[in-house]
C-alpha positions as CSV (number, residue, x, y, z in Angstrom):
1,M,93.8,86.8,71.9
2,A,93.4,89.7,74.4
3,E,94.1,89.5,78.1
4,R,92.5,92.1,80.4
5,A,94.9,93.6,82.9
6,P,94.6,92.8,86.6
7,A,92.7,95.3,88.8
8,S,96.0,96.6,90.0
9,D,96.7,97.8,86.4
10,P,93.6,99.6,85.4
11,G,93.2,100.9,81.8
12,A,95.6,98.4,80.3
13,T,95.1,95.5,77.9
14,Y,97.7,93.1,76.7
15,A,97.6,90.8,73.8
16,E,100.0,88.4,72.2
17,R,99.8,87.9,68.5
18,G,101.7,84.7,67.9
19,P,101.2,84.4,64.1
20,I,102.9,87.7,63.4
21,A,105.4,87.2,66.2
22,A,104.4,90.4,68.1
23,V,103.3,91.7,71.4
24,H,100.6,94.4,71.8
25,V,100.2,96.5,74.9
26,A,97.7,99.3,75.2
27,R,96.9,101.7,78.0
28,T,95.0,104.9,78.5
29,F,96.7,107.7,80.5
30,P,94.8,110.7,82.0
31,A,97.1,113.2,80.3
32,P,97.1,115.2,77.0
33,R,98.5,113.5,74.0
34,E,101.4,116.0,73.6
35,Q,102.5,115.4,77.2
36,V,102.4,111.6,76.7
37,F,104.3,111.9,73.4
38,R,107.0,114.0,75.1
39,A,107.4,111.3,77.8
40,W,108.4,109.0,75.0
41,T,110.7,111.4,73.2
42,E,112.5,113.4,75.9
43,A,115.5,111.6,77.3
44,E,115.1,112.5,80.9
45,A,111.4,111.4,80.9
46,V,112.3,108.1,79.2
47,R,115.0,107.5,81.8
48,R,112.4,107.8,84.6
49,W,109.9,105.3,83.2
50,F,111.7,102.8,80.9
51,G,112.3,99.4,82.5
52,V,110.3,97.3,84.9
53,V,112.0,98.5,88.1
54,E,113.2,101.9,89.4
55,G,116.9,102.6,89.1
56,V,117.6,100.2,86.2
57,T,117.7,102.8,83.5
58,R,120.7,105.0,84.0
59,N,121.0,107.1,80.9
60,V,119.1,107.8,77.7
61,E,120.4,109.5,74.5
62,A,118.0,110.1,71.7
63,D,118.1,112.0,68.4
64,V,114.3,111.9,67.8
65,R,114.0,112.3,64.0
66,V,113.7,109.9,61.1
67,G,117.1,108.3,60.8
68,G,118.1,109.4,64.3
69,S,119.3,106.9,66.8
70,Y,118.8,106.3,70.5
71,R,120.7,104.4,73.2
72,I,119.2,103.5,76.6
73,T,121.8,102.4,79.2
74,M,120.6,100.0,81.9
75,K,122.1,98.1,84.8
76,W,120.5,94.7,84.6
77,P,119.7,92.8,87.8
78,P,120.7,90.6,89.5
79,T,124.4,91.0,88.4
80,W,123.9,94.7,87.5
81,R,126.0,94.4,84.4
82,T,125.6,97.2,81.8
83,I,123.4,96.6,78.8
84,H,121.9,98.9,76.2
85,V,118.8,99.1,74.2
86,V,119.6,100.7,70.8
87,G,117.8,101.6,67.6
88,T,116.9,104.0,64.9
89,F,113.8,106.1,64.5
90,L,111.9,105.0,61.3
91,E,108.9,107.3,61.7
92,V,108.4,110.3,63.9
93,D,104.9,111.9,63.6
94,S,104.4,114.2,66.6
95,P,102.2,113.7,68.6
96,E,100.6,110.7,66.9
97,R,103.1,108.0,66.1
98,L,106.7,106.6,66.7
99,V,108.3,103.7,64.9
100,Y,111.8,102.5,65.8
101,T,114.0,99.5,65.7
102,F,114.9,97.8,69.0
103,A,117.9,95.7,69.8
104,W,119.8,94.7,73.0
105,E,123.6,95.1,73.3
106,P,124.5,92.6,74.6
107,V,121.3,90.4,74.9
108,P,120.5,90.3,78.7
109,I,119.4,86.7,78.5
110,P,121.5,85.0,75.8
111,A,119.3,81.9,75.8
112,L,116.6,84.0,74.3
113,G,118.7,84.5,71.2
114,M,116.9,87.7,70.2
115,G,117.9,89.8,67.1
116,D,116.6,93.2,65.9
117,S,112.9,94.0,66.3
118,K,110.6,96.9,65.6
119,V,108.3,98.9,67.9
120,T,105.3,101.0,66.8
121,V,103.7,103.3,69.3
122,Q,100.5,105.2,68.5
123,F,99.0,108.0,70.6
124,R,95.3,108.6,70.3
125,E,93.2,111.2,72.1
126,V,90.3,109.5,74.1
127,G,87.9,111.0,76.6
128,G,90.2,113.6,78.1
129,G,93.2,111.3,78.0
130,T,95.6,109.5,75.7
131,E,95.5,105.9,74.6
132,V,99.0,104.5,73.9
133,S,99.0,101.5,71.7
134,L,102.3,99.7,71.3
135,T,103.2,96.8,69.0
136,H,106.6,95.2,69.3
137,E,107.2,93.0,66.2
138,L,109.8,90.5,65.0
139,L,109.8,88.6,68.3
140,D,110.0,85.1,66.9
141,K,110.0,83.0,70.1
142,R,107.2,82.7,72.6
143,R,109.7,83.2,75.5
144,I,110.9,86.5,73.9
145,R,107.3,87.7,73.5
146,A,106.5,86.8,77.1
147,W,109.7,88.6,78.4
148,H,108.9,91.7,76.4
149,T,105.2,91.7,77.4
150,W,106.4,91.7,81.1
151,G,108.9,94.5,80.3
152,W,106.4,96.7,78.5
153,K,103.7,96.2,81.1
154,G,106.1,97.3,83.8
155,S,107.2,100.3,81.8
156,M,103.6,101.3,81.2
157,R,102.9,101.1,85.0
158,R,106.0,103.3,85.6
159,L,104.9,105.8,82.9
160,A,101.5,106.1,84.5
161,R,103.1,107.1,87.8
162,L,105.2,109.7,85.9
163,L,102.3,111.3,84.1
């Protein structure tokens, strides 16, 4: 089931795929594929767009290669406690595809009870721009999928401003 983005978020589509416990977010950016890919793989760029609000992401460390790891340090509102998103790169095919594991340390909302998950990001050239198609899998609860849909939508809006 696909949901069109609101007029304030042009070029984006969002879909929840309940049977496979995943969230899908796609958006087209008016930038070359190599530039968009770099925004996903260069630590300073990721720090500037990752997260739903400005100032939440404080630091990004990334060894972008198969088997390499990443760690994103955030201050989580409203308490501003430190949390991390961590994972390992499973596939790196520049500038076409990234696949990595995704886990929270600690889980920001313990009631969600989330474990490890997997993110696949594909970058496709379209009409002078780049379509980014993200699938976040292994999200076994509806609340977890809703929360991550909200997070990825916010991050994509911030990425659009950066590009």
